[in-house]
GUBAMI-992423 format. One record per residue (C-alpha): residue number from 1; x, y, z; residue in three letters. Coordinates in steps of 0.25 Angstrom, whole numbers. Example, Ala and Ser with C-alpha at 12.3 -4.5 7.8 and 13.67 -1.06 7.14 Angstrom:
+-----+-------+-------+-------+--------+
: num :     u :     v :     w : residu :
+-----+-------+-------+-------+--------+
:   1 :    49 :   -18 :    31 :    ALA :
:   2 :    55 :    -4 :    29 :    SER :
+-----+-------+-------+-------+--------+
***
This chain:
+-----+-------+-------+-------+--------+
: num :     u :     v :     w : residu :
+-----+-------+-------+-------+--------+
:   1 :     0 :     0 :     0 :    MET :
:   2 :     4 :    15 :    -1 :    SER :
:   3 :     1 :    22 :    12 :    ILE :
:   4 :    -8 :    34 :     9 :    LYS :
:   5 :   -11 :    40 :    23 :    THR :
:   6 :    -5 :    41 :    37 :    ASP :
:   7 :   -16 :    32 :    42 :    GLU :
:   8 :   -12 :    21 :    33 :    GLU :
:   9 :     2 :    22 :    38 :    LEU :
:  10 :    -2 :    22 :    52 :    ALA :
:  11 :   -10 :     9 :    50 :    LYS :
:  12 :     1 :     2 :    43 :    LEU :
:  13 :    11 :     6 :    55 :    LYS :
:  14 :     1 :     0 :    64 :    VAL :
:  15 :     0 :   -14 :    57 :    VAL :
:  16 :    15 :   -14 :    54 :    GLY :
:  17 :    18 :   -13 :    69 :    LYS :
:  18 :     8 :   -24 :    72 :    ILE :
:  19 :    15 :   -33 :    62 :    VAL :
:  20 :    28 :   -30 :    69 :    ARG :
:  21 :    22 :   -33 :    83 :    LYS :
:  22 :    17 :   -46 :    78 :    ALA :
:  23 :    30 :   -50 :    71 :    LEU :
:  24 :    38 :   -47 :    83 :    ASP :
:  25 :    29 :   -55 :    92 :    ALA :
:  26 :    30 :   -67 :    83 :    MET :
:  27 :    45 :   -66 :    82 :    ALA :
:  28 :    47 :   -65 :    97 :    GLU :
:  29 :    39 :   -78 :    98 :    ALA :
:  30 :    47 :   -86 :    88 :    VAL :
:  31 :    54 :   -97 :    96 :    ARG :
:  32 :    57 :  -112 :    94 :    ILE :
:  33 :    45 :  -120 :    95 :    GLY :
:  34 :    34 :  -109 :    92 :    ILE :
:  35 :    25 :  -112 :    80 :    THR :
:  36 :    22 :  -103 :    68 :    THR :
:  37 :     8 :  -104 :    72 :    ALA :
:  38 :    11 :   -98 :    86 :    GLU :
:  39 :    19 :   -87 :    80 :    LEU :
:  40 :     7 :   -84 :    70 :    ASP :
:  41 :    -2 :   -83 :    82 :    GLN :
:  42 :     7 :   -73 :    89 :    ILE :
:  43 :     7 :   -64 :    76 :    GLY :
:  44 :    -8 :   -65 :    75 :    ALA :
:  45 :   -10 :   -62 :    90 :    ASP :
:  46 :    -1 :   -50 :    89 :    THR :
:  47 :    -8 :   -44 :    77 :    LEU :
:  48 :   -22 :   -46 :    84 :    ALA :
:  49 :   -16 :   -39 :    96 :    GLU :
:  50 :   -14 :   -26 :    88 :    TYR :
:  51 :   -27 :   -27 :    80 :    GLY :
:  52 :   -20 :   -33 :    67 :    ALA :
:  53 :   -22 :   -45 :    59 :    GLU :
:  54 :   -14 :   -55 :    51 :    ALA :
:  55 :   -15 :   -51 :    36 :    ALA :
:  56 :   -12 :   -64 :    29 :    PRO :
:  57 :   -24 :   -73 :    34 :    PRO :
:  58 :   -33 :   -61 :    30 :    ARG :
:  59 :   -27 :   -58 :    17 :    VAL :
:  60 :   -23 :   -71 :    12 :    TYR :
:  61 :   -29 :   -82 :    21 :    GLY :
:  62 :   -15 :   -85 :    26 :    PHE :
:  63 :   -16 :   -96 :    37 :    PRO :
:  64 :   -10 :   -89 :    48 :    GLY :
:  65 :    -7 :   -75 :    53 :    SER :
:  66 :     8 :   -74 :    50 :    VAL :
:  67 :    16 :   -80 :    39 :    CYS :
:  68 :    27 :   -88 :    47 :    ILE :
:  69 :    38 :   -95 :    39 :    SER :
:  70 :    49 :  -104 :    44 :    VAL :
:  71 :    63 :  -106 :    38 :    ASN :
:  72 :    61 :  -110 :    23 :    ASP :
:  73 :    47 :  -105 :    24 :    GLU :
:  74 :    48 :   -91 :    18 :    ALA :
:  75 :    35 :   -84 :    19 :    ILE :
:  76 :    20 :   -87 :    22 :    HIS :
:  77 :    22 :   -98 :    31 :    GLY :
:  78 :     9 :  -103 :    38 :    ILE :
:  79 :    10 :  -103 :    54 :    PRO :
:  80 :     8 :  -117 :    60 :    GLY :
:  81 :    13 :  -127 :    69 :    SER :
:  82 :    28 :  -126 :    65 :    ARG :
:  83 :    37 :  -124 :    77 :    ALA :
:  84 :    49 :  -115 :    75 :    LEU :
:  85 :    62 :  -121 :    77 :    ARG :
:  86 :    76 :  -117 :    81 :    GLU :
:  87 :    83 :  -110 :    68 :    GLY :
:  88 :    70 :  -107 :    61 :    ASP :
:  89 :    67 :   -94 :    54 :    LEU :
:  90 :    53 :   -90 :    55 :    VAL :
:  91 :    47 :   -79 :    46 :    LYS :
:  92 :    35 :   -71 :    52 :    LEU :
:  93 :    28 :   -63 :    41 :    ASP :
:  94 :    16 :   -55 :    46 :    LEU :
:  95 :     6 :   -46 :    39 :    VAL :
:  96 :    -4 :   -39 :    48 :    ALA :
:  97 :   -16 :   -31 :    44 :    MET :
:  98 :   -23 :   -20 :    53 :    LYS :
:  99 :   -33 :    -9 :    48 :    ASP :
: 100 :   -32 :   -13 :    34 :    GLY :
: 101 :   -17 :   -12 :    33 :    LEU :
: 102 :    -6 :   -23 :    32 :    PHE :
: 103 :     9 :   -24 :    37 :    ALA :
: 104 :    18 :   -36 :    34 :    ASP :
: 105 :    31 :   -40 :    40 :    ALA :
: 106 :    40 :   -52 :    42 :    ALA :
: 107 :    52 :   -57 :    50 :    VAL :
: 108 :    60 :   -69 :    51 :    THR :
: 109 :    63 :   -74 :    65 :    VAL :
: 110 :    74 :   -84 :    69 :    ARG :
: 111 :    70 :   -96 :    78 :    VAL :
: 112 :    81 :   -98 :    88 :    GLY :
: 113 :    95 :   -99 :    82 :    ASN :
: 114 :    95 :   -99 :    67 :    VAL :
: 115 :   106 :  -102 :    57 :    SER :
: 116 :   116 :   -92 :    53 :    THR :
: 117 :   109 :   -92 :    39 :    THR :
: 118 :    95 :   -91 :    44 :    ALA :
: 119 :   100 :   -79 :    53 :    ASP :
: 120 :   106 :   -72 :    41 :    ALA :
: 121 :    94 :   -74 :    32 :    LEU :
: 122 :    85 :   -67 :    42 :    VAL :
: 123 :    95 :   -56 :    43 :    ARG :
: 124 :    95 :   -55 :    28 :    CYS :
: 125 :    80 :   -54 :    27 :    ALA :
: 126 :    80 :   -42 :    36 :    GLU :
: 127 :    92 :   -36 :    30 :    ALA :
: 128 :    86 :   -37 :    16 :    ALA :
: 129 :    73 :   -30 :    21 :    PHE :
: 130 :    82 :   -18 :    27 :    TRP :
: 131 :    89 :   -17 :    14 :    LYS :
: 132 :    76 :   -16 :     6 :    ALA :
: 133 :    72 :    -4 :    15 :    MET :
: 134 :    84 :     4 :     9 :    THR :
: 135 :    76 :     4 :    -4 :    VAL :
: 136 :    62 :     4 :     2 :    ALA :
: 137 :    61 :    19 :    -1 :    ARG :
: 138 :    53 :    28 :   -11 :    ILE :
: 139 :    58 :    27 :   -25 :    GLY :
: 140 :    64 :    13 :   -24 :    PHE :
: 141 :    56 :     1 :   -30 :    ARG :
: 142 :    52 :   -12 :   -24 :    THR :
: 143 :    62 :   -19 :   -32 :    CYS :
: 144 :    73 :   -12 :   -25 :    HIS :
: 145 :    68 :   -18 :   -12 :    ILE :
: 146 :    69 :   -31 :   -18 :    GLY :
: 147 :    83 :   -28 :   -23 :    ARG :
: 148 :    88 :   -25 :    -9 :    GLU :
: 149 :    82 :   -37 :    -2 :    VAL :
: 150 :    88 :   -46 :   -13 :    GLU :
: 151 :   102 :   -39 :   -12 :    ARG :
: 152 :   102 :   -41 :     3 :    GLU :
: 153 :    97 :   -55 :     3 :    THR :
: 154 :   107 :   -60 :    -7 :    ARG :
: 155 :   119 :   -52 :     0 :    ARG :
: 156 :   116 :   -61 :    12 :    ASN :
: 157 :   116 :   -74 :     3 :    GLY :
: 158 :   101 :   -76 :     4 :    PHE :
: 159 :    90 :   -75 :    -7 :    GLN :
: 160 :    76 :   -68 :    -7 :    VAL :
: 161 :    64 :   -76 :   -11 :    MET :
: 162 :    60 :   -68 :   -24 :    PRO :
: 163 :    46 :   -74 :   -24 :    GLY :
: 164 :    42 :   -66 :   -11 :    PHE :
: 165 :    44 :   -51 :    -7 :    GLY :
: 166 :    37 :   -39 :    -1 :    GLY :
: 167 :    25 :   -32 :    -5 :    HIS :
: 168 :    16 :   -20 :    -3 :    GLY :
: 169 :     7 :   -21 :     9 :    VAL :
: 170 :    -2 :   -12 :    17 :    GLY :
: 171 :   -17 :   -15 :    13 :    ARG :
: 172 :   -15 :   -30 :    11 :    THR :
: 173 :    -3 :   -39 :    13 :    ILE :
: 174 :     3 :   -39 :    -1 :    HIS :
: 175 :     2 :   -27 :   -10 :    GLU :
: 176 :    10 :   -21 :   -22 :    ALA :
: 177 :    21 :   -19 :   -24 :    PRO :
: 178 :    29 :   -32 :   -23 :    SER :
: 179 :    42 :   -30 :   -16 :    VAL :
: 180 :    52 :   -40 :   -20 :    PRO :
: 181 :    64 :   -46 :   -12 :    ASN :
: 182 :    73 :   -46 :   -25 :    TYR :
: 183 :    76 :   -36 :   -36 :    TYR :
: 184 :    64 :   -37 :   -45 :    ASP :
: 185 :    64 :   -27 :   -56 :    ARG :
: 186 :    49 :   -28 :   -58 :    THR :
: 187 :    46 :   -23 :   -44 :    CYS :
: 188 :    47 :    -8 :   -48 :    ARG :
: 189 :    37 :    -2 :   -38 :    THR :
: 190 :    43 :    11 :   -33 :    LYS :
: 191 :    42 :    13 :   -18 :    LEU :
: 192 :    34 :    25 :   -13 :    PHE :
: 193 :    30 :    32 :    -1 :    ASP :
: 194 :    20 :    25 :     7 :    GLY :
: 195 :    21 :    11 :     0 :    LEU :
: 196 :    20 :     0 :    10 :    VAL :
: 197 :    27 :   -13 :     7 :    ILE :
: 198 :    32 :   -26 :    14 :    ALA :
: 199 :    47 :   -29 :    11 :    VAL :
: 200 :    50 :   -43 :    15 :    GLU :
: 201 :    63 :   -50 :    11 :    PRO :
: 202 :    61 :   -65 :    10 :    ILE :
: 203 :    74 :   -72 :     9 :    ILE :
: 204 :    80 :   -86 :    10 :    THR :
: 205 :    93 :   -93 :    11 :    THR :
: 206 :    90 :  -101 :    -2 :    GLY :
: 207 :    86 :   -98 :   -16 :    ASN :
: 208 :    74 :   -90 :   -13 :    GLY :
: 209 :    63 :   -98 :   -20 :    GLN :
: 210 :    50 :  -101 :   -12 :    GLY :
: 211 :    40 :  -112 :   -13 :    VAL :
: 212 :    25 :  -111 :    -8 :    LEU :
: 213 :    22 :  -122 :     2 :    LEU :
: 214 :     9 :  -131 :     1 :    SER :
: 215 :     2 :  -122 :    11 :    ASP :
: 216 :     2 :  -112 :     0 :    ARG :
: 217 :     7 :  -101 :     9 :    TRP :
: 218 :    21 :  -104 :    14 :    THR :
: 219 :    33 :  -101 :     5 :    VAL :
: 220 :    46 :  -108 :     8 :    ARG :
: 221 :    59 :  -107 :     1 :    THR :
: 222 :    60 :  -118 :   -10 :    ALA :
: 223 :    74 :  -122 :    -5 :    ASP :
: 224 :    70 :  -123 :    10 :    ARG :
: 225 :    80 :  -112 :    13 :    SER :
: 226 :    77 :  -102 :    25 :    LEU :
: 227 :    70 :   -89 :    22 :    SER :
: 228 :    68 :   -76 :    30 :    ALA :
: 229 :    58 :   -65 :    28 :    HIS :
: 230 :    58 :   -50 :    33 :    TYR :
: 231 :    48 :   -40 :    31 :    GLU :
: 232 :    42 :   -26 :    34 :    HIS :
: 233 :    31 :   -18 :    29 :    THR :
: 234 :    36 :    -4 :    25 :    ILE :
: 235 :    31 :     9 :    20 :    VAL :
: 236 :    39 :    17 :    10 :    ILE :
: 237 :    42 :    31 :    14 :    THR :
: 238 :    49 :    43 :    10 :    LYS :
: 239 :    61 :    38 :    19 :    GLY :
: 240 :    64 :    25 :    25 :    ALA :
: 241 :    53 :    14 :    24 :    PRO :
: 242 :    44 :    13 :    35 :    LEU :
: 243 :    43 :    -1 :    41 :    LEU :
: 244 :    29 :    -3 :    46 :    LEU :
: 245 :    32 :   -17 :    52 :    THR :
: 246 :    46 :   -14 :    59 :    ALA :
+-----+-------+-------+-------+--------+
***
């Protein structure tokens, strides 16, 4: 969406803060033995406490409140009875809605002691996001965001998953424009003041290819390699981008 009024911005800030509170509550609860369903309930309860609602079940019929993906599961994992184990990487991807507006964010959480490679992968996903913020400015294009994500990811020896990337957000979960995680010359949308987008590096230790599982939601890496995901909803401004979910 494109913000038109101060009231819209104020409402987006509110839902962004709620998303952050829910993600933080879930991340703090991550431990060996907890199930993804239990984490999902924590997310749902936190949203309800602040008068918000999980968007994926309402918009897409997703069978959970939060997308929770573990290890080689890259995105859209369904919460269930799976218990987390030492060394896992768990991705918490949460979209909330309140007063007709939406905000989206994701974080990858380490479970106990993880491998050196897993730790580096998580750090790289976050670093790639912050590199992208250097070009999340008026006059740049969405392809420039992808260029910075891809450069930082490859510099660290990892790969983006080119089939998945960021998007416009605000009035629903997925809106125009597409925000790739690689340098896609066809993504020419210029960034302008008030544009609301989700920037989300989704990266892997493998070749970057993904496959859809039989549940028709979960996407895992085709080569079963580890993946990491980091995301914020941002507003393009006349200066530095405003992070609504930070």
